[in-house]
C-alpha positions in Angstrom: -26.0 32.7 -11.0 -22.5 33.5 -9.0 -20.1 30.9 -7.1 -19.4 31.8 -3.3 -16.2 31.6 -1.8 -15.7 31.7 1.9 -12.3 32.5 2.7 -12.0 30.8 6.3 -9.0 29.9 9.4 -8.3 31.6 12.4 -7.9 34.4 13.4 -5.2 37.3 12.4 -3.6 35.4 9.0 -4.9 38.3 6.6 -9.0 36.7 5.6 -10.0 40.4 5.6 -6.7 42.3 4.5 -7.8 39.7 1.0 -11.2 40.3 1.3 -10.8 43.8 1.1 -8.3 43.0 -2.2 -10.6 40.5 -3.6 -13.9 43.2 -3.6 -11.5 46.4 -4.2 -13.2 47.9 -1.0 -12.7 49.0 2.4 -15.9 46.7 4.1 -14.0 44.5 6.2 -12.0 46.1 9.2 -8.3 44.9 9.5 -6.5 45.3 12.2 -3.1 43.4 14.2 -5.7 42.5 17.0 -7.2 39.1 17.0 -11.1 38.3 16.7 -11.6 41.9 15.2 -14.5 39.9 12.5 -17.6 39.0 14.2 -20.3 40.0 11.8 -20.1 38.6 8.1 -19.5 40.2 4.9 -20.1 40.2 1.3 -18.8 41.3 -1.7 -18.4 40.3 -5.3 -14.9 40.2 -7.1 -14.3 40.2 -11.0 -11.4 37.7 -11.7 -11.2 36.6 -16.2 -14.2 38.5 -16.6 -16.0 35.8 -14.5 -17.9 37.2 -10.9 -18.3 35.6 -7.9 -19.1 36.4 -4.7 -17.1 36.2 -1.8 -17.2 35.8 2.1 -15.0 37.3 5.0 -15.4 34.3 8.6 -14.4 35.5 11.5 -11.0 33.7 13.2 -11.7 30.4 14.0 -11.4 29.8 17.9 -11.5 27.0 20.5 -11.6 27.7 24.5 -11.3 31.0 24.5 -12.9 33.1 26.8 -14.7 35.1 24.0 -18.4 35.5 24.2 -18.3 35.8 20.5 -17.0 32.2 20.1 -20.3 30.2 19.7 -22.0 32.2 16.4 -18.6 33.1 15.2 -18.7 29.4 15.3 -21.7 28.6 13.7 -21.6 31.8 11.5 -18.3 30.1 10.4 -20.3 26.3 9.5 -22.5 28.3 7.5 -20.7 30.0 5.7 -18.9 27.2 4.4 -21.4 25.1 4.5 -23.0 27.5 1.6 -19.9 27.7 -0.5 -18.7 26.8 -3.5 -14.9 26.5 -2.8 -13.2 27.2 0.7 -10.0 29.1 0.5 -8.3 28.4 3.8 -5.8 31.1 5.2 -3.0 30.2 7.1 0.1 32.9 8.3 3.4 31.7 6.3 5.7 33.6 8.8 3.8 32.3 11.9 4.3 28.5 10.9 1.8 25.8 11.9 -0.2 26.6 14.9 -2.3 23.9 16.4 -5.4 26.2 15.5 -4.9 25.4 11.7 -4.1 21.9 12.1 -8.0 21.8 14.5 -9.4 23.3 11.4 -8.2 21.5 8.4 -9.5 18.6 10.2 -13.0 20.6 10.1 -13.0 21.7 6.2 -12.0 18.1 5.8 -15.2 17.0 6.7 -16.9 19.6 3.8 -16.9 17.7 0.5 -15.8 21.1 -0.8 -12.9 22.2 -2.5 -10.6 24.1 -0.8 -7.6 25.6 -1.4 -4.5 26.4 1.0 -3.2 30.3 0.9 -0.2 30.2 2.7 -0.4 34.8 3.6 2.0 37.1 4.8 5.2 35.1 2.2 6.0 38.4 1.1 9.1 38.2 -1.4 10.1 34.9 -3.0 13.2 34.5 -0.2 10.2 33.5 2.1 9.2 30.9 0.4 10.4 28.0 2.3 8.1 28.7 5.5 5.5 27.9 3.5 7.4 24.0 3.0 5.8 22.9 6.2 2.1 23.2 6.1 1.8 20.2 3.3 1.6 18.5 6.6 -2.1 19.7 7.1 -3.1 18.0 3.8 -5.1 20.2 1.6 -3.4 21.0 -1.8 -3.5 23.0 -4.3 -1.5 25.7 -2.1 -0.1 29.2 -2.9 2.2 31.2 -1.8 0.0 35.2 -1.1 0.4 38.7 0.6 -2.9 40.0 1.1 -1.3 43.1 1.7 1.1 43.3 -1.9 -0.3 41.3 -3.8 1.8 39.4 -5.1 1.3 35.2 -6.0 -3.1 36.0 -5.8 -3.0 36.1 -9.4 -2.1 31.9 -9.7 -4.8 31.0 -6.9 -7.8 33.0 -8.5 -6.8 31.4 -12.2 -6.9 28.3 -9.8 -10.2 29.6 -8.0 -12.0 31.1 -11.3 -10.4 27.9 -13.7 -13.6 25.0 -12.1 -16.3 28.2 -12.6 -18.2 28.4 -15.5 -20.1 31.3 -16.4 -23.7 31.3 -16.3 -25.9 30.2 -19.1 -29.2 31.0 -19.1 -30.2 30.0 -22.3 -32.7 27.7 -20.9 -34.6 30.1 -18.8 -37.6 31.5 -20.2 -37.8 35.9 -20.9 -40.5 36.2 -18.4 -39.1 38.0 -14.9 -37.7 36.2 -12.7 -39.2 37.7 -8.8 -37.8 37.3 -6.6 -39.4 38.0 -2.3 -36.1 38.9 -0.2 -36.1 40.4 3.5 -35.1 39.3 6.4 -37.1 36.3 9.1 -41.3 37.3 9.5 -41.3 39.7 7.7 -44.5 38.0 5.3 -42.7 36.8 2.4 -44.0 33.4 2.7 -47.5 35.6 3.2 -47.2 37.2 0.5 -46.1 34.7 -1.7 -49.4 32.7 -0.5 -51.6 35.3 -1.6 -50.0 35.4 -5.1 -50.5 32.6 -6.1 -53.3 30.9 -4.1 -54.5 28.1 -5.5 -51.8 27.4 -7.6 -48.8 27.1 -5.4 -47.9 23.9 -5.7 -47.2 24.2 -9.5 -43.9 24.2 -9.1 -41.3 23.8 -12.3 -37.5 23.6 -11.9 -36.2 24.9 -15.9 -33.3 23.4 -16.8 -30.2 25.7 -18.1 -30.2 27.0 -14.3 -27.7 26.0 -11.0 -27.6 24.4 -8.6 -31.5 24.2 -6.3 -33.0 27.4 -8.1 -36.9 26.6 -8.4 -39.3 29.2 -10.5 -42.9 28.6 -10.4 -45.2 30.4 -12.8 -47.4 33.5 -12.2 -50.1 34.8 -14.5 -53.3 35.9 -12.7 -54.6 39.4 -13.1 -53.1 40.6 -16.7 -49.8 39.8 -15.4 -47.0 36.8 -16.1 -43.9 36.1 -14.5 -41.6 33.3 -12.9 -41.2 33.9 -8.9 -37.6 32.7 -7.6 -38.1 30.6 -4.5 -37.1 32.1 -1.7 -40.0 31.1 0.9 -38.9 27.7 0.7 -35.1 28.1 1.5 -33.7 25.2 3.2 -34.1 24.9 6.1 -31.0 22.0 7.4 -30.7 21.0 11.6 -27.4 22.2 12.4 -28.3 26.0 11.7 -32.1 26.3 12.8 -30.8 28.6 15.5 -28.8 31.1 12.5 -31.8 31.9 10.3 -30.9 35.7 10.0 -27.1 34.6 8.9 -28.1 31.6 7.1 -31.2 34.2 5.1 -29.2 36.6 3.7 -26.8 34.1 2.1 -30.1 32.5 0.3 -30.8 35.8 -0.3 -28.1 36.5 -2.0 -28.6 33.3 -5.0 -32.1 34.2 -5.1 -31.1 37.6 -5.7 -28.6 37.2 -9.2 -31.8 34.7 -10.0 -34.1 37.6 -10.3 -34.7 40.0 -12.5 -36.5 42.2 -10.1 -36.3 42.0 -6.3 -39.3 42.3 -4.1 -37.5 43.9 -0.7 -40.0 43.4 2.4 -39.9 44.6 5.4 -42.4 44.8 8.8 -43.9 48.2 9.6 -43.7 47.6 13.0 -40.0 46.9 13.0 -39.0 49.5 10.8 -35.7 49.5 8.4 -32.9 48.3 9.9 -29.6 47.2 9.4 -30.9 43.6 7.9 -32.7 45.4 4.9 -30.5 47.6 4.0 -27.0 45.2 3.4 -30.2 43.2 1.6 -30.7 46.8 0.0 -27.4 46.7 -1.0 -26.9 43.3 -3.1 -29.7 44.2 -4.9 -28.1 47.3 -5.8 -24.5 46.1 -6.5 -25.7 43.2 -8.9 -27.7 46.0 -10.3 -31.5 44.3 -10.2 -34.3 46.4 -10.3 -35.6 46.3 -6.6 -39.3 47.7 -4.9 -39.5 47.8 -1.6 -43.1 46.4 0.4 -43.9 48.1 4.0 -45.2 45.3 5.3 -48.1 44.8 8.2 -48.9 48.6 7.9 -52.2 48.1 9.0 -50.7 47.3 12.2 -49.1 51.5 12.7 -51.6 54.1 14.6 -51.4 57.1 10.7 -52.1 60.2 11.4 -52.2 62.1 7.8 -48.1 62.3 6.7 -46.9 59.3 8.5 -46.8 56.8 5.5 -44.8 60.2 3.9 -42.3 60.8 6.7 -42.4 57.3 7.0 -41.0 57.0 2.8 -38.8 60.2 3.6 -37.0 57.5 6.4 -36.4 54.7 4.4 -35.3 57.0 1.1 -33.1 59.4 3.5 -31.2 55.2 4.7 -30.8 54.2 1.0 -28.7 57.7 -0.5 -27.9 58.9 -2.9 -30.0 55.6 -5.1 -33.4 57.2 -4.0 -35.3 56.7 -7.2 -37.2 53.6 -5.6 -40.7 53.0 -5.1 -42.1 52.3 -1.9 -45.5 50.2 -1.3 -47.2 49.8 1.9 -49.0 47.0 2.2 -51.7 44.6 4.2 -50.8 41.0 3.3 -53.3 39.1 5.8 -56.1 41.5 4.1 -54.4 41.8 0.5 -54.3 45.2 0.6 -52.5 47.2 -2.4 -51.1 43.8 -4.0 -52.4 44.3 -7.0 -50.2 47.6 -7.2 -47.6 45.5 -5.9 -47.9 43.8 -9.7 -48.7 46.8 -11.6 -45.5 48.6 -10.1 -43.2 45.5 -10.2 -43.5 45.1 -13.6 -43.2 49.0 -14.7 -39.9 49.0 -13.1 -39.3 45.5 -15.1 -39.8 47.1 -17.7 -38.0 50.2 -16.7 -35.1 47.5 -16.1 -35.4 47.0 -19.5 -36.1 49.5 -22.1 -33.3 51.1 -24.8 -32.8 54.3 -25.3 -31.8 55.6 -29.2 -28.5 57.4 -29.0 -29.8 59.6 -31.7 -32.4 60.4 -28.9 -29.6 60.2 -26.1 -27.3 62.7 -28.2 -29.4 65.5 -28.5 -31.4 65.3 -25.5 -27.6 65.3 -23.7 -24.8 67.2 -25.5 -27.3 70.3 -25.3 -27.6 69.7 -21.5 -24.1 69.7 -21.1 -23.3 72.4 -23.0 -24.6 74.4 -20.8 -23.7 72.2 -17.7 -19.8 70.5 -18.7 -17.8 69.8 -16.3 -15.7 71.6 -14.1 -12.4 72.7 -15.1 -9.2 70.5 -13.8 -5.7 71.5 -13.6 -6.5 74.0 -16.2 -8.2 71.4 -19.1 -11.7 71.0 -20.2 -13.4 68.4 -20.3 -15.5 68.0 -23.5 -18.1 64.9 -24.2 -19.0 64.1 -27.6 -20.7 61.3 -28.3 -23.2 59.0 -26.2 -24.6 55.7 -26.4 -26.6 53.4 -24.2 -24.1 50.1 -23.8 -26.0 46.2 -24.8 -26.4 45.1 -20.9 -28.5 43.4 -19.2 -29.1 46.6 -16.7 -29.2 50.2 -18.3 -25.4 51.0 -18.4 -24.3 54.5 -20.4 -20.9 55.3 -21.8 -20.4 59.4 -22.5 -17.4 59.7 -24.6 -14.9 62.4 -23.8 -11.1 64.1 -24.0 -10.3 63.7 -20.7 -12.6 60.5 -18.8 -9.7 60.8 -15.2 -10.6 64.1 -14.9 -15.0 63.4 -14.1 -15.8 63.7 -10.2 -18.4 61.7 -8.7 -20.9 64.6 -7.9 -20.9 65.0 -12.4 -21.4 62.2 -13.0 -24.3 62.0 -10.3 -25.9 64.5 -12.1 -25.7 63.1 -15.2 -27.3 60.4 -13.9 -30.1 62.2 -11.8 -31.5 64.0 -15.6 -31.4 60.5 -17.0 -33.9 59.5 -14.3 -35.7 63.0 -14.8 -35.9 62.7 -18.6 -36.6 58.9 -18.8 -38.0 56.1 -16.2 -36.4 54.5 -14.6 -37.8 54.0 -11.5 -36.6 50.8 -8.8 -33.9 50.4 -11.5 -29.4 51.0 -10.6 -27.8 53.1 -13.7 -24.2 52.6 -14.6 -22.2 55.9 -15.9 -19.5 55.8 -17.2 -16.6 58.3 -18.9 -14.0 57.4 -21.4 -11.8 58.1 -23.8 -13.3 59.0 -27.5 
């Protein structure tokens, strides 16, 4: 399970720029106006082969006129509470402010590892500007530039030095199933329905990190380990902010699973938070089945389920090869189908295709439908094989991989899905130099 890193600091010190650098994207909005980040952003970063999750938090302010201040404070506190390491970011070009001192005092109340990142030190000439920050009493401290990346390597070396790669050698080989979704969509009801009288048999398996608990399930010919998401910890100080906290806990549950049941409430529709959780599942390359609960409460016509499924898949594009099951947990409607589909997705995720078979299928197909010619150069694919990863990943060796467009990779993925069964499973396609 990945460690979680939270980036914390007052507004406009460069937290979102640093987040974008770590995650390699532009999910966080960057603007010179302070207080732009109000919603939390989640991403996955990698350094020296060690992956970790990153949370970009809102700017910590005191006694402002911003009506969102109280909410930002809650969410920053939640991020700190869940994180393994805090990166406390300050603006080196402005020196210490009263607000920096307040944030430092707040952070010291937590029993967390803290790294002080003095941002906007763009070159060695500006390093003396950082000396004043020793007054904050937080070490280690690193002079960095979120914009050009200087100094970030040393910080990240230190950051991941305390992380360990996940050791799952002692975890059972049984499929690990996580039930995730927004609050009050029926997760606990589904888990209780599945476990019945056996719901109190809980086995903490050695070798797992933090407080992950697995519950064995063996009924109706199915056997798996249920990742504990229904009994998520409720801490007194965060009870008002269940939506944010549930997302943090969902990250943990997803990372510990093989397959995720993403539950949604049919009466509420497929909302932004559902899409966020689906994106986390996809980024972690886990299998997924969407369970539309409370279907008995919907007024239905002939094409209601078909139209609802079409609506969901439009939101999920381009990854739309996902099974969707309409259920009512209270009446146990289609519960067996949920289990049956989950088992099938697990098999899809773990299937291995022989190299000879892949080449026999793809080479003639690619010959007939070659990648587009770029700058007068013809791309020739020589060889295809499946990588030995925990999720389906395929590498196509060719002469000019840098010229293969994303549209052609999607074409290849679609052909894979048409010819083999990968429903509910994210696929990675790589083109590499022969």
